[in-house]
N, C-alpha and C positions, 0 to 999 in steps of 0.2 A: 437581481438577487443572487448571492453567492451560494453555491452548493458545496458543502464540506463533508457530508456523510453519504456513504454508498453502501447499501445492504443487499444481500442475496437471501431470499427466503424460499422455502418449499412449504407452501401453505402458510401456517402460522409459525413455522420453525425457522429461526435465524441460522443460516448456514455459514455466512461470511459477512465481514464488515471491513470497510476501508475508510479512513478519515484523512482529510487534508487539514493541516494545522499551520497557522501563520498568516502572513499577509504580503501583498506585493510579490516580489520576486523570490522571497524566502519562504518557500513552502516545504513542509515535511509530510510524508505519507507513512501512516502506520496501518496495520490491518491484521486480520486473522481469519482463518477458515477452520471450522470444526475438523478435528483430526480424522474422523470417519468419513469426511466428504472432501478430503484433499485429493489432488491429482485428477480433478474433474473439470478444470478450467474456470472454477469459480473466482479464484484470486486474479487470474488474468483478465477476466471480464470486468471485475470491479476496478482493477487498475486502469483498464482501457477507459472506463467511464470517468475515472478521476483525471486521467491524462487529457480527456476531452475538455473537462472543466478547466484544467491548467492552460490549455491552448486558448480557450475562450477568454481567460484572464490575462493572457499574454505572458505567462510564467516562462522564464528561460531555463530554469534548472530546478529539479525536484530532488529532495533528499529522502531516500527510502530508509526508514529506521528499523533496525533489527538488533536483537540481543547478540552480543559478540559470541556467546556460547551456543547460539542456535544454529546447528548444522543445516536444518531445513530452511531457515531464513537466508543463510549464505547461499545455499544451492538455488533457492528461488530467485534471489537477486541476480545471480550469475545467469540463470536461465532466461531472464527477461532483458539481459544486456546491461545490467548494472555493473558498476565498478566500485571497489572499495575506496572510500575517501578518507575516513578517520574513525577512531574509536574513542569513546569516553569511558572513564573509570567510574565505577559505582562504589559508594561507601556503605 
């Protein structure tokens, strides 16, 4: 069974969410953490769980998706060792 959704809760309150999308070696990762719960390790824990699933699947490369204008997204990607690959324009 493939796991694609990873959630962090405090009781019934959803604090963060990460999703794997795609198949085979072409997987994309998107996610979010409630602004009032950021910088507490929630995103790192969720991504670690997603990376474990990627390893189980044999995924060689993972694309972290972030809005180009998101300073926090860029900073987070850099903090976890990501590198800029490309940007898409939105209409």
